[in-house]
N, C-alpha and C positions, 0 to 999 in steps of 0.2 A: 293370570296376573298381569297387570298393566306395566309396561316397560317404559321407563323414562327415556327421553330422547338424547340426553347428553352422552357424548362418546366416552367409552371406557378404554380406548385402545392405547393411549400413551402410557398409562400405568402398566398395562400388560406388556407393552414393548420394552419398557425399562426392566421388567421382571425377566423377560427372556434374555435380554442382553447380559444382565448380571449373572444369571444362571449359566449362560454360555461362557462368561469369563471365568467362572469358578471351576468349570470342568477341567481345563488344562492344569490347574493347580493341584488337582487330585493326583495326577500322574507324577508331577514334579515332587510333591510331598512324599509320594511312595518310594522315591529313589533313595531316601536317606538310609544310611546304614543303621543296623540295629545295635547301637552302642548303649551303654548303660547311662542312666540319667545322672545329672549332677548330684553330688553327695549332700547338697543343701537339704536339710530336713526342716520342714515347717511345723509338723506335728506328728505324733505317733498315730498311725492309721490303725483303727480298730479292725480286727479280723472278725468278720461276720460269717458264720456258717450258713450258706445260702439255704440249705434245706430246712433249717430251723427258723431263720429270720424271715424268710419269705412267707411263712405261715403264721405270722403274728400281726398284731395291730400297731407295732412299733417300727418306725423308720428313724434311723440314727443319723443319716447324712442326707443333705440336699444341696443343690447348687443354686436354686432360684433366688434365695434371700440375699446372696452375696455375689452371684455369678461365678463362684468358685466352689469346688467340692469341699464342704465344711461340715463338721459335726454340728448337729442342731444345738447341742449343749454349749458350743462355743460361739453361738450367734446371739447377741444381746437383743432379743426380740421374742415375743410370744408367738409360737408356731405350733400348728396342729397339722397332722398328716393323716388322711384317710387312705389306708393301704389297699392293695388289690385284694388281699384276704378279707378285709372288712367289707369291701364293696360286694364280694361274693356272699359272705356270711349274712349280711343284712339285706341282700337282694336289692341293692341300690341301683336305680335305673337312670336318674338324672341328677344334675347338680344340686337342685333343691333338696332331694333326698339325702345327698351325701353329707350335707352340713348340719343335719338335724341333731346330731349328737356332739357337735364340736362346740367348745366353750367360746363365748364372746361374739358369736356370729349367728344370725338367724335369717331365714328366708322371709321375704315379703310377698304380697299377693301378685305384684307385677302386672296388674290389670288383666290377668288371665292370658297373657300372650308372651311373657318373657321371664327370664330369671331376674329377680330383684333381691339384693342382699343388703342386710343391715350390719355394718361394722361399728361397734362402739358408738351407737347413736346416730350414725350417718348412713343414709341410703345410697346405694350405688347400682347402676345398671351397666357400667362400663369398666369397672376395675376387675375385669375377668381376662385371664391370659391362658394361652396354651403353649407349652414348651417355652415359656418366658416371653412370648410375643402377644401383643394386644389383640383381643378378640372381642370387640366392643359393640357389635350390633345387638339389638334386643331380640333374643329368641331363647327357647328352652334348649339347653345343652344336654346331650346324652353321654353316658359313660361306657358305651359299647367298646370303645377303642382306648380306654383310659387305664393306665397302670396305677396311678395314684392321684389324689387331689391334695394340694398343699394350701393351707390357710395361713397367711402371714398378716398378723395384726399390727395396727398402727400405720401412720403415713409411710409410704414406701417410694417417695419421689426420687431418691438418690439412685435406685435401681430401675424403677419402672417408668419414671417420668411423670407427666401430668396425672392428676387424679390420685388414686391410692389414698383416698381421704381418711378412711378409718381402717383400711386393710385392703388386701388383694387376695384373689383366689387364682392359683395356677394349676392347670391340669397338665399332667405329664402323659403323653401318648405312648402306647406300646410300640416298640420297634423290633425289627427282625433280629434274631440271634441265632447262634449256631447250635440249635437243638431241634430235633424233629419231634415236636410236640403239638398236638392239635386238640381242640376242645369244641364240642357242640353242646349248646344249652337250649333247652326247650322249656317254655314256661306257660302256665295257664292259671287263671284265678277268677275271683269274683268280678262282677261287672263286665263280663265278656272279655277279660284280659287275655290276650294271646301274644306271645313274643318268642322269637327264635333268634339265636345269634351263633356265630361260628368264628373261631380263632384258629387260623391255619398258619403254621410256621415250618419252614424247611430251609436247610442249608444246601444251596445249589452246588457249591464247592468250598474250598478253604477260604476264599476271599469274598464270596457273595452269598447272602441269605435273603429270603423273601418272607413276608408275613402279610396275611390278609385278614382283616376283621370286617365282619358284615353283620347287619341286624335288620330285622323287620318286625313291626309291632302293629297290632290293631286292638284298641281298647275302648270300652265304654266308661261310664262314670256313675257315681251315685246321684249326680245332678241330671235333671231332665234334659234330654236332647243333646247332652255333651258327649263327644267322642273324639278319638284321636287316632291318627295313622302316622307311622314313622318308618323310614327305611334309610339305610346308610351303608357305605362301603369305604374302606380305607386300606389300600395296599401300600406297603412300605418295603423299601429295599435297603439293606445295609451292606456297604462295600468296605472291606479292609485290605487295601493293597499292601500294608505293612503293619507291624505291631504298634506303630506310632501314629497311624492315620486311620480315621474312621469317617465314612460319609453315609449319611442317612438321607434318603429321598422318599418323599411320600406324597400321595394325593388323596383327597377325600371328597365324597359327595354325600350330602346329608339333606333329607327332606322331611319336614314336620308339618302335618296338617292337623288342625284341631279346632274345636269350638272355643271361641273366646268367651270366657265365663268370668264375670266380675262380682259374683256373689250377691249378697242381700243388702238392703238399706238399714238405716237406723230409725228409731222412733223416740219422740220426746217422752221422758219419764220424770216429770217434775224438774228439779234443778239440773239433772244430768240425763243425757240420752243413753240409750242402750240399743243393741241389735234388735231388729224387728223379729218377733216370735213367729216362726213359720217352719214348715217342714224343711229338713236338710236338702231335699231334692228340688225345691222350688226354684225355678229360673226366672229372674226378674228381667223382663225385656222380651227377647225373641232369639232363641238358640239358632233357628234356621237363618236368621239375618246376621249371625255373628261368626263368619268363617275367619280362619287365620292360617296362613301358610308361610313357611320360611324355607328357602333353598340356599344352602351354603356350599360353596365349592372352594377347596383349599389346595394349594400346591406349595411344597416346602422342601428345603434342602438344608442340612446341618453338617458342617465339616469341622472335625476336631483333628488337630495335629500337635504332637509333642516334639519339641526340639531337644537338642542334646545339651543345652546350656541352662536348664532350669526354666525355660520359656515354653508356653503352650499358647495356641491360638484357636479360637472358635468363631466360625462365621455362620450366622443363621439368616436365611432368606425365606420370606413367607409372603405369598400372594393369596388374598381372599376376595371372593366375589359373593356378595350377599344380595338376595332378592326377597324382601319381606313385605307382606301386607297383612293387615287385619281390619276387620269391620266389627264393631260391637254395638249392641243395643242393650242398654243397661239402666239401672236405677240412678237417676240424676239427683233426686232429692230424698229427703227423709219422708217417712209416712206421716201425713198430717193427722190432725185430730178427727177429721171426717173419714179416715181410713183410705185416703188416696195418696198418690205420689206422681211425680213426673218421670217419664221414661224418655231418654235421649239416646243419641248415637252418632257415630261418625265413621268414616273410612280413612285409613292411613296407609300410605305406601312409602317404603324406603328402599332405595338402591344405593349400595355402597361398595366401593372397591378399595381395598387396603393393600399397600405394599410396604413391607418393613425389611430392613437389612441391619443386622447387628454384627459388629466385629469386636471381640473381646480378646485382649492380649494379657496373659497372666505371667508374671515373672517371680520366681522364688529366689531370694538372695538373703545375704546376711550383712549387717553392719556391726562389726565386732561380735558380741555375744547375742545380739538381737536379730531375730529372724523376721523376714517380711514376706508377705504374699501380696504383691502389687498387681492391681488390675487397672488397665487403661482400656476404655471402650468408646466406640462410636455407634450411633444409631441414626438411621435415615428413615423417615416415614412420609409416605404420600397417601392421602385419603381424599377420595371424591365421594360426596354424599348428595343425593337428591331426595327430597321428601315433600310430599304434598298431602293435604288433608281436605276431605269433603264432609261437610256437616249435614246432619239430618234435621228435619223439623220435629222438635220435641212434642210429645203428647202429654198434656196435663190431665189430672183427674182420673188416672188409671187406678182401678180397684186393687188394693194390695192383696186381697184374698184370691185374685185371679190376675196376676200382673203381666199379662201378655199385651204386646203392642206391635203393630205393623207400621214401621216408619217409612217415610218418603225421604230419599236422599236428594240433596240439591244437585244441580248440574254444574255449578261453579265451585272453584276451589277457595277455601278460606285461608289456606297457606300453601305456598309453592316456593320452596327454598332450594337453593343450590349452594353447596359449601365446598371449597377446595382448601385442604389443609396440607401444609408442608412443615415438617418438624425435623430439625437437625439437633443432635445432642452429643456432647462429649462428657465422659465421666471418669473420675479417678478415685480409686479406693486403695487403702493400705490396711491389711490385716497384720498387726504388729504383735509379735510374741516376745514380750519383754523377758519372761521367765516361764517356768512351768505353772506358776500361779497367776500371772497377770498377762492379759491380752487387751489390746486396743484395736478397735475398728473405726476408721475415719474415712469419710468420702465426701465428694462434691459432684454434683451434676449440673451442667449448664444446658438449658434448653432454649432454642430459638423456634418459636411457634408462630407461623404465619397463617392467617385466615382470610380468605376471600369469601364473603357471604352476600347472598342476594335473595330477596323475597320479591318475586315479580308481582305479588298481590299488592304490595305497598312499597314504593321506592324509598320510603323513609327508613326501611330496614336494610338497605344496602350498606355494606361496610367492608373496609379492609383494615385488619388489625394485625399488628406485629407485637407479640408478647415475648419477653425474655425473662427468664427466672433461674435462680440458682437454688438447688435443693440439697442441703447438707444432711449428713448423718454422722453422729459420733457416739460410740459406745465403749464401755469398759466391762471386762469380764474378770472376775477374781475367783480362783479355785482354792478354797482352804484345804480341801482334800480332793483327790482325783475324780470321784463320781459326782461332785457337787460344784455347780457354777452359780455365783452371784453376779448379777449384771445390772447395769443402768444404761439408758440411752436417751438421746435427743434427736428428733428428726422433724423435717418440714416437707410439706407437699403443697402443690398449687393446682388450682382448677381454673382454666381460662374462661372468659365470659361467654364463649360459644356454648358452654354447657357440655354435659356428657355426650349428648346426641347431636350436637351442632345445630340446634334449632332455636336457641334462646337468645342469640345476639340481637340487640336492638340499638337504635340510635341513641337511646338514653343511657346505655351502660357500656357502649363500645370503647369509651375512653378510660374506663375504670381498670385498675390493676386486677390481676386474677385473685380469686378467693384463696385464702391461706389457711393451712391446717398445721398446728404445732402440737407435737406429742412429747411428753416426758414420761419415761417408764422405768421401773425397776422390778427385778424379779429374781427368782431362784429356779434352777433346774437340777433335779436329783435323779441320777440313774440308780434307783434302789437296787435293781438287779441288772444283769446283762441284758435281760429281755423285758424290763419294766421300768418306766420313767414317770416321774411326777414333776409338774412345773406349776409355778404360780407367778403372778405379776400384779402390780398396781400401776395405774397410769392416770394422766390428766391430758385430755385432748381438747384443744381450743380451736374453734372455727371462727375466723375473722374475715374482715373485708367483704361482708355479705351485702348484696344490693337489695334494698327494701324500699317500699313506698314511704315517702316523707310524711309522718303523721300530721305535721303542721301545714303541708302543701302537697296534697295527694297527686298533683300532676308531675311532681318531681321525684327523682330517685336519689337516695343517699346511701352511704356506706357505713355499716356498723360492725362492731365486734359482737357477733350474734349468739353463739352458743358454746357451752362447755360440757364435756362428759368426764366424770371421774369414776373409776371402777377398779374392780378386783377380779382376776380370772384364775381359776384353778383347773388343771387338766391332768388326766391320767391316761396311760396307754401302754399296752403290752401284755405279756404273760406273767402273772403273779406266781403261778405254779405251772408245772408242765402241762397240766390239764385245764387250767383256768385262765382265760383271757378277759380283759376288760378295756373299755374305752369310754371316755366321757369327761364331765367336769361341771363346775359351778361358776356362775358369773353374777357379780353384783354391779349394777350400773346406776349412777346418779347423773342424769342428763337434763339440762334445763336451758331455757332462753335467758340471755344475759342483758338484752336491751329490748325496750318496747318496739314492736313491729306492727305495721298495718294501721288501718284506720277504721273507725266506726265499729260495727258488729264484728268485723274481721280482725280487730286488733288483738295482738298477743302481747301480754304484759311480761315484764322481766320477772324471772323466777318460775315461769310456767314450765312444767315438765314436757320433754319432747314426746311426740307421738311415736307409737310402735317401739317403745323402749321400756320393757319391763325391768323393774329393779332387780328381780331375782330370776335366774333360770338354772335348771339343774337337769342333767342327763347322764345316764350310765347304762352301758350295754355290757352284759355279762354272758360269757359262753363257757360251758363246762363240758369237757370230753368225758363221757361216762365210761367208755371202753373203746376198743379199736373200731367198733361199728357205729355206736350211737353217741350223739352229742345233743345238747340242748342249750338254748339261750333265752335270757329274759332281759328286757330293757325298760327303762322308764324315761319319759320326756316330760318336763314340767316347766311352768313359768308362773310368775305372779301376774296380777292384772296389769293392763296397760291401756293407754288411750289409742283409739283407732287412728287419730291424727292429732297433731299438737293443738290443744284446746285454745279457743278464742274466748273473748269476753262473753260471747253469746252461745257458744256451742261446745260441748264436750261429750264425746261418746266413749264410754269405758267398756273394754272387753274383759270379762272375768278371767281369772287364772284357771289353770287346769293341770291335771297330771294324767298321763296316758301310759298304758302298758303295752309293750310289744313282746313278741315271743317267736321262737323258731325251734325246729327240731330237725336233726340231720341224721341220715343213714348212709353209711358206706356199703353199698350193695356188694361191690367187689373192688379190685384195685382200679378199675376203669370207670365205674359207674357210681354216682352219688345222687341221692334224692333228698330234697329239703323242702320244708314247709315253713313259710314266713307269715306271721299274722301281725298286722298293725292294728292298734286300738283293740286289744284283746277283750276288754270289758265293754266295748261298744259305747264309749262315753261320748256325749254330745258336747262339743266345744268349738270355740272360734279360734282358728289357727293364725290368721293374718288379716291385714286390711291394706287397701290402697288409700282410702280416705274414709270419711265418716259414713259414706253410703255405698261403699264397695267392700263388704266384709265377707270373708270366706270361712265357711264351716270346715273343720277338719274331717278327714275321711272316717266313715263308720268302720265297724269291724271289717277288715279286708284281708283276704287270704290269697297267697300266691304259692303254687307248687312248682319246683324247678327240678328238672332232670338234667344232670351233667354227665357227659360221656367224653372221656379223654382217650386219644388213640395216637 
């Protein structure tokens, strides 16, 4: 892997200094006496029986959406949580797998080298977080060390800052606890899939516990020449010097090597184009010329302390070092009438170092009969990013029936950018409990976002930009009866002109204000049972201040209010009966362009539906426990047809809808040993799962089986 020359050391130095400053505070916090907390009550805390709730698909409380421990039913926002039990039952390995049954969100193709997520008609590669901290480099995230995955719909700028355009995904890592419980999982399956993982947890003494999660995987694919190798380790330590102080320190090393696979092209079929008809295994381009590797190194510390006056403080420090490259040789054009196409390629390298520090102070108090949970927070972020790209010489006239091409890569770089980002933010939020029936949540976040950008290939793209924006959120919750919450909210998010990956800033757009995302939402959440919940929402999400080419003057760039998505989401999660669990939902989306964009054949007219946004999606996973030994599960994932990309006046490629069945069977051999078999695409249906554009279309997996042996000790 080629290493960029820019120094990384000053971010690392800051990290070490801050971590060093935090260590003395641990011992100071630990000297507090164990007095009872203030009598101020913000809400009745639901008692969850751990042995029962830990084995369901329902999570009742999270902290990521508000930065305070809050019942999901009291948060005026559509939220889905993929629990650890569901991760195990569905044999979920990566982030893309995890969201396949969640309403309102779907995975994109990601050019075969990264997670790409669609929230309410908006694609994102950077609205991904771990323990509430940004994790924004483009790579495939694994779940080997993840306790749960939280999907928060709608703009989330007040909590998470820039981006969060249609939603965010937050992964919550496993941490050490005071229980000697270990787990070994061994897995094998079709296409030479082999994977082993281990989860070791031990209490060293009354104040210190250690946990180690590790994983290794080696897999093939139904696609010709495509394979992957992964390995990772994540040790964590939990230190509790007192009942009021907890410190979590962790480190992670993650390595992912795989073949970069961008799928198949399209072919014209009269007025509308369609995916080219070929074997599901056909690789367009050259698999041996399409390597991809990501190396991720993380270090983090989380300190929680509860004071005696209704206050608590949480400080999170995280340093990440990313080293990512990919090279791809892929279908660049559609298949022409003579049966040929163009194959192209490029090499891309990204080096990024992230440093984030968050401090959250929460204060519970009353003003008369009104209770408040007040949050005041600060965030500091420093990011250094270097990216360069080398183009290949495309080959035209490649026969689509044998689409192999050996490309020659240029010696010079087509892009060579360096970007320094500094971000300071302050946020204020008040969760106001007017009565048992009425609650208000209101907050503001101020971000100061400085960017120093340079592209050495062209000096015209050098820029220094200082963005400042305020992201508000206000929501109302009304409870006509205790298990039912009706809510409405309004929120804003902004995306700076640097783009999600800091490579899109140019001289023509550097003076423009950030893109703006406005969301209005209303919904209902109903805890039908203690272990089962139903939620639904309607929303309108507008994307404005989009930079596009001026149709009347193609050399100029203009700002337009560009697109709108209106929709409905329905979700279910939990145990409907003692032996019957379910998770899934239905989504309706109406997403369209609201202003003419582009010129010539590339023009997109107002009213055009957005690409990769099906009007209807439905998913439902059902698990039934037959007896103490045997359980079985059946799931369905379906969507209506959608366009591979937003249609232009000259090109529209439609991907037909599909319905796919998944299944699983489980056997408890004894108290320590469990065997399960998961089958994806039980009926071996041929379908198109996702696309990056009109000529990068990905087949869904054929019938795929994975057997997993789990041993606890």
